[in-house]
N, C-alpha and C positions, 0 to 999 in steps of 0.2 A: 426430477426437480424443475417444476414448471415455474420458473421465477424470471423477473427482468432484473439484472444486476449491472449498475456501473462500476467500472474498474477505472480510477483514474491512474495515470502513467501506466496504463495497461498495454502499451505496445512494445515495451522492452523489460528486460530484466524480471524481478518477481512478478511483477504486473502482468507480463505477457504469458507467464506460466500459468497464473490465476485465471486469465481470460479463457485460455485454452482448456484449463480443467473444468471450469464451469460450463463451457460449451460442451464438452463431453459428457457432463452431467445431465445435459437437457436444458440449461438455461438459455435465456436469451441475454446476449452480453452486449453491453455499451462500452467500447474501448475510448475513453476520454484522454487524450494525449496531445502535448504541444508540438510533437514530432511527425509532421504530415508524413515524412518518408517512411518511418516505422510502421505508422498507422495503416499506410497503403499496403506494405509489405504482409501486415497481419491479414488484411483482407483477401491477399491471395494466397497465404498459407493456411487459412481457415476457410477456404472458399468452400468446403463442403458442408459448413454450417451458414451458408450466406443467409437464409432466411432468418436467422436467428442472431445476426451479427450487424453491428452498427459501429462506425468509427466517427467520432466528432472531434475535431481538432480544437483544443481546449487549453486556455492558459488558466490554471485553477487560481492564480494569484489575483486576476482580475475579475471583478465583480459580475460585469455584464457577460463575460464569457462563461463564468460558472452557471450562471443564471440561464444563459441561452443552451447550455448542455442540458439541462435539467428539462427546459421546455421541448428541445429536439426529441429528447427521449420519449416524453409523453406522446408527442405528435406520432412517433414510430411505433411504440408498442403500447401506449394507453396507461401504463402503470410502471411504478418502480416498488422492488421487493427488497432490494439491497443496494447498499453504497459501501464500496470499498475505496477507502481514501488513502491511496497508495502513492500518489505522486510526490516525488520529492528529490531535492538535490544535496549534495555533500557540501563540505566547506570549501569555498573558493580559495584556493591558493595556500590553504593551510597556514595562514599568516598568525605570527604571534598576536596575542590579544591588544598589546599596545600599538600594533601595526594594522589592526583589523579596521578596514573602513566602514563607517556606517553605512554606506551603500551595500557593502558585501553583507555585512550583518542583517540588513532589513530584507535582502534578496532571500535569504535563507528562510528566515522567519515568515516571510510573506508566502512563498511557496509551500514549505513544508507544513506549517501551522495555519497560517490564514487560510490556505487553500482547504483545510479540512473544515474549518468553519464555513467558509462560503458554500462549499458543495452540499454539507450538511443543511445550512439555512435553507437552500432552495428546494431540496429533496424532502424534508421534513412532512410537508402537508400531504404528500404522496405516501411516503412511508407510514403516516398515520393511517391512512386509508387501508393499505395493506398488511397492517401490524407487522412492518418489516423490520430491518436489521441494518445498523451501521457498523462497520468494523474499520478501525484506523491502524495504519502500519506505523508503528514507533521504531524503536531500535533498543538494543542492549545499551547503547550510548546514552540513554536516558538515565542509566544506574552507573555507568564506569566510562573512563574516558582516556584517550591519548592525549598527548599535548596538542594544543592549538585547535581545539574542536569545539570552542565555546558557542559558536553560533548553532552547530547542527546539534550538539548536546542540548542546548536549551530549547530548539524547536522540539525536539523529540520528546523531552520531559515535559513540555507543554501539551504534546498530544496525550501523552498518558493521563495528565491531569483532566484535559478536555474530555476525555472519554468518560472518567467517572462523572464528571459534572453533567455531560449531556444524558448519560443513563439515568440519573436521579430527576432530570427536568423532563425527559421524554417518556419515562415508563409510566403507566404500563404498557402503552401502545407500541414503543420502538425500544428493542433492545440495543444497547451500544456496548462493544467490546474492542479490545485492542490487542495486536499482536506485536512482539519486539524480537525480531529475528537478530541473531548473531552474524557469524561469518556464513554468508551464503554465496556460493560460486554461480554467477549468473553469465558465465564466458558464452555459452552458446544460446543464451536468450537475448542477446542484442541484435539490433538490425544487421543485415548483411555486410555493410560498409564497415561495421565494428566488430564483427564476432571472430572469435578466436578459440583456439583450444586451451583448456584450462593449464594453467602452469603451477600445479600443486605439488608439493613434496610429500614425503613420508612423515616428516614432521609436521607439517601442516595438518594432517590427518591425526596423528596420533595424539596430539597435544588435547584433542578433544575427548572428553570422558567416553563418548560413546563412539570414538575411533575414526571419525571421518569430518570433513568439512561438510556444511549444510548444502542442501539442493532446494530450488524454488519449490519444487513439488513438496517439501516438508511443510511449507508455509500454506500452499494450495489445500493440502488435505485438512488443515486445520480450519481454513476459509470454509471448506465445505461443510465441516462440522459445525461451525459456529452459525451459519446461516439456515441450518436444517432445524426441524421440529424438536430433534433430539436435545438440542441445547436451549429450549425455551425457558429454562429455569436460570440461565446465565446471563449476567448483564453486570456492567461496570467493572469488568475484569481485564487485566494484562496478562498475556500468556507469552511467556518466554521461550523462544524456540532457538537455542544455541547450542546443543549438545552437550550442555551442563557447564559451559565455560564460566557463566557468572557465578557459579558455585564452587569454583576451583581456586584455591588459595595459591598465589605463585609468588615466589620470592627468587631473586636472583642469587646462584650459588657462587 
């Protein structure tokens, strides 16, 4: 897979797994992440891919930083074939909506949703040249919620809508799709200072119709497919990767 792919939030969690998987598939990968410690660890861990790997410290919510990420990628690799908009944060403090500050609301929206817009905006001219692909990472929280998750749910719902809007605006040159993960255990994919063993129970696994909690690899394999020529008839779609949980009717007994 001879492609140049940018993965935002690519130094930890699902993004780190995506970065590693794409490197192993033969792609050149740009890890765009605000956490320089995590980014430098990735450079060390993925050292065998040194010629195909670039880390750019990036704040996706800041316009100049997003633009610089794209420009630096072009300087290094001369092309962009794919953009994986994965960077995101969860709800700060899980505050009830009446106590949720405007600052906290805007921070979540700015990083999770505006970040997708900014990186896409600056990557589009190069993706047009390569007939490339954008894949946005949303969440099953775009469709179902727990209490006090308004900012996060709104941002992820916005990503799903942004996806089909971009697909219509950018086709046929650029395909745009979305992945909505459910419960994905990222314990071993954190930077070393935060890494820990997974604390999962039998109930955690068995409540999923497939019989287990999700792994970042489940998302990475879908990414590989969606950026490939095998998926060239697919655009504007959202793919739920949740072990069937959003199809399960749950009532308290």
